[in-house]
N, C-alpha and C positions, 0 to 999 in steps of 0.2 A: 447309505453308510453314515454312521454317526460321526459327528465332528466335535472335537473337544471345545469347551468354552475358551475364549481367548480375549485379550484386551484389544483396543481399537488398532494400535499400531501393528500388532501381530496379524490382525485381519488384513490390513493394508499390504503387509509384506507377502502374505499368502496370495492375495488377489493378483499381485504383480510379480510373483516369484519368477516367472519365465520371461518377463519382459526386460528389454535393455534399459539401463539406467540413463536417462537423458541428461544432457548438459543443462545444469540449473539455469544458466544464463539464457537458454533458448525457450524456456517454458512460458506459455502464454499466461499473463497475470490475471486476466479476467476470470478464468475458470477457477483458479484457486480462491480468488476473492469471493466468488459465488458460493463455493463450497464452504468457505469459512462462515459465511452468513447462515448457511443451512445448519452447520454444526454449532453455531453460536460461539465460535472461537475468534480471538483477535486477528485482525488482518495482518498479513506479512507483506514483504516486498514482492519482488518478482517471483512468480510461481506459475503453475501450469494447469492445464486441463487434464492432469493426472488426477483422478478423483481420490485425493488423499483423505477425504472425510469418510472413512469407513464407519465412524460412529455418527455420521450425519443423521439428523432427526428424520430425514426422508430418504426414501430409496432414490438416491440421487439420479437425476434425469428423468423423472417421471413426467415432467411437464410437457406440455405440447408446444411445439415450436410453431408459433403462430405466424402468420403472414408469409410473404413470398420473397424469394429472390426476385428482384425487380424484373418483371417482364416488360413488354412493350406497353404503351399507354393504356391499351384496352385491357391489359391483363392485370392492372394494378387495383388493389382494393381501395375503397374510399378513405380508410384510415391510414394508408401508407403514404408517406411524403413522396413527392416527385423527386427523382434523382437529378443530379447535375447532368448536363448534356454529354460531356466527355470527361473521363477520368484521366488524370495525369499521374505520373509515377509518384509524386508527392501528395496526391489526394488521399483521402481516408475513406474507408468503408465502415460506416456505422451499423452495428448489429444490436438489436434488442431481442433478448430471448426470455421466454417465460417458461419456467419449470413448474410442473405440477407433480408433486412427489408423494409417494406412499410414506407413511410415518414409520419408516424402518431404517436402521443403519445400512449404509451402502458404500460401495467403492467401485472403482472401474478405471477406465482410461479413455482418452479421447484424442481428437485431432488438434492441430495447431491453430487453425483458423475457423473452426466450427464446433458444433455440439455433437457431431457424429463420433461414435465410439462404442465401447462395451460398458456394461453395467451389471453389478451383482449386489444382491442383498446378503446380509449377514445376521447372525443371531446377536452378535455384539453385546456390550454391557447395557445398552438401552433396549427396552422391549420393542418388538416389531408389531405395529398395529396396522394391518392392511385395510382396515375399514375406514380409515381417515386419510386425508391428503393435506398437503401444504403447498402453497404457490409462492414463487419468488420471481421477480423480474430482474434482469441484469442488462446493463448497458456496457458496451465496449467498442473500441475502434481498432482497426487494423490498417496500417498504411498500405496503399495500393501495391507498392513494390515489395511489401513484406519486410521492410527494414525496421519497422517500429510497431508497437502496440500501445494501447492506452486504456485506462479505466477511470471512472470518476474519482476525484480527490475527496477523501472522506473527512479531511480536517478543514472543511470550508463549508459555508452555507450557499456558495455559488454553484448551481448545478452544471455550469459550463467549465468549471475548473477540473483539470484532469492530471493524472500522473502518467508520464510517458516513459516507456522503456525502449531504448534503441538497441538494435541487433545488427551490427555491421556485417555479420556473416550472411544475413538475409535468408531467403527461402531455401538456399542450397543446403542449409544446416537443419532444416526442419523435416518433419514427416508428412508435410502436405504442401501442395503448390500455393504460392501467394495468389491473391485475387487477380492480379494482372495476368499471371500465367494461366490461371483457370479460365478467365474470360477469353483469352486467345485460343485456348484449347477448344472450348465450347463453340466459339464462333466459326472455327474451321472444321467442325465435325461434318462428315458426309451424311447424307440422308439415310443411307442404308444402315440399319441398326447393327448388323454384323461388322461392317467396316468401321462404324463409329465406336463400337466396343473395343476393337483392336487399337484404334487411335488413342482411346482413353487409357488402356492398359500400358501402352507404349510410353505415354507421357506422365501418367500419375505416379505418385510415390507409394509403393506397396507397404503394407504394414510390416513392422519389424518384430511384432510379437511372435515368439517362436512356436506358440501353440497353434498358429494359423494353419499349419500343415494338417491339423485334424479337421479343418473345415472342408467342405466340398469346394470344387473349383467355382461353382456358381455362387456360393456364399462369399468367397474372396472377391470375385468379380463384382458382386452386388455392393460390397463394402466400398470398393474403390470408386464405383460409379456414383454412389450416393455422396461420398466424400467430395468428389469433384463438383457435383451439383450444389452441395451446401456451401462450398467455398467461393462461389462466384458472386460478383457484385451485380451482374445483370445476366439474364438468360433470354435470348430471343425466343419468341413463341414457337417457331418451327423446331428449334433445338430442344425445347422442353418436350415436345411431342416425340422427338427421336429418342430422348432419354427414357420416356415412358415405354416406348417400343423395345428398347434394350432390356429394361428391367422385367417387363412381362414376358419377354422371350427367353429369359434364363431358365435353366433346368431347376425345377422345384419352386418356381415363382408361385406365390399364393394368389388365389383369386382376389382381385381388388375388392375391398370391403369399405362401405361408407361408414365413417365414424365422425366424431366431433373432436376438433382440436382444442388447444388451450384457450383459443379466442372464441370458442362457441360456434365455429363454422364447420360446415360439412366438408370433409376431405376424404380422399381415398387412402387407405392403408394397405401397403404391399410389402411382403417380406419373402424370405426364401426358406422352404422346408429343407433342412439339411442335417448335419451332425450336431448333436448336443450331448453333453456329458454332465453327470451329477457332481460337478465340481466348480465352485466359485463362479467366474464370469462366463463359463461355457454352458450355463443353464438357460440363459435368456437370449432372445432373438431380437435384433433391431429391425424395425420396419420404417419405410419412408412414407411421409405424408405428402400427398399431392392434391392440388386443386382438381376437382372432378371434371371441370370443363376445359381449363387451359393447361393442366398438368404442371402448373407452377409449383415450385418447392414451398412447402408449408412447415416442414420440420421432420422430426423422427419420433418414434416411440419404441419402447421396449416391452416385449411380452414374454411370458414364460415359454421357452421352447420345448419344455417337457414338464411333467408333474414332479415336484420336489418339495421337501421340507426346507425352509430357510434355516441354514446352519446345520442341516442334517436332522434326521428323525429323532435322535436321542437328545438333541438340544432343546426340544420342546417348542421350536419355532413353528409358525403357521405353515400350512400346506398351500402351495401355489399350484393350481391346476394348469395344465397346458393351455396357453392362450390368455392367461390372466395379464392384464395391462399392469406392468410394473412402474412405468414412468413415461412421461411425454415431454418433449422439448419443442416449443412452438416459436418459430421466428416471427416476432411481432413486426420487425422492420429490417430491411437491408437497404441502405441509402448511401450513395457516394456524396461526400461532403468535402469542403475545402480544407478543414482542419479538425483535429481531434477536439471533441467537446461539442461540435455542432451536431444537430440531429435532423436537420432538414435544410 
């Protein structure tokens, strides 16, 4: 179905038309900062991982989410710093994310403490060039108890200077568990994948996007499981294997495929075949990226869940065949540190 041309703000409103309006004070600043970089716009104050950059140069979130949530010592990659032994409520979780993006305007939504979320391409005022990509790295910090977030200070030459946003309401006001809650949930998971899934669904924060009802139950369960996995500061190796068994046991789980993440490493990509619709963010499918040996979290990527024209056939946008990789987000590092600004 053809879609009329529209400006960037109209695209954003259309992408999020059925989503609730979040409290501005609760939005995670790192995500908007990254999107502003992609769009080439001036940075604002507190903002969020609501992908407001519908006119972003790249199909936002295409990059690969490199690295792992810290597993046990044997599960860590050589480039990943060692975490501190024990996280305190006032510790910080440092995350470095690499986005590899198609050169297309994009929009979407995401989680409070990770890159997990939806993504959509648009015809936008800028041309969509799916033959080229762009890569951006982003650093941000989340306090372990969820009461604060931080990003690098842009008005200084000191890489350790950060801007901190405090959120007294804490994780109770967010759409995702704080790292402390996520770690506790994962540590207590039973080995049986069916029981473990029930435990995750009981404790996790379900999406508030009203279009979620059009997804299959397996798609909704998958999104919650991956959100929990991505939000942890550490994942014991046995729990990573349990998560893998949960995901591969869901109805419609795709056969694990070996692909390369944004760090150039071999990973397994797994998604869910479900319901897709030729409208905005319902066209693409999120897949999780896992280490092929330890099943450690490496990130997520988005692929076309169906064949579609970007912006509709009449817009003249390029055609995306089912399975086309739209974007990859690679977690380069997840490390528990003593204060915001530290990276190891």
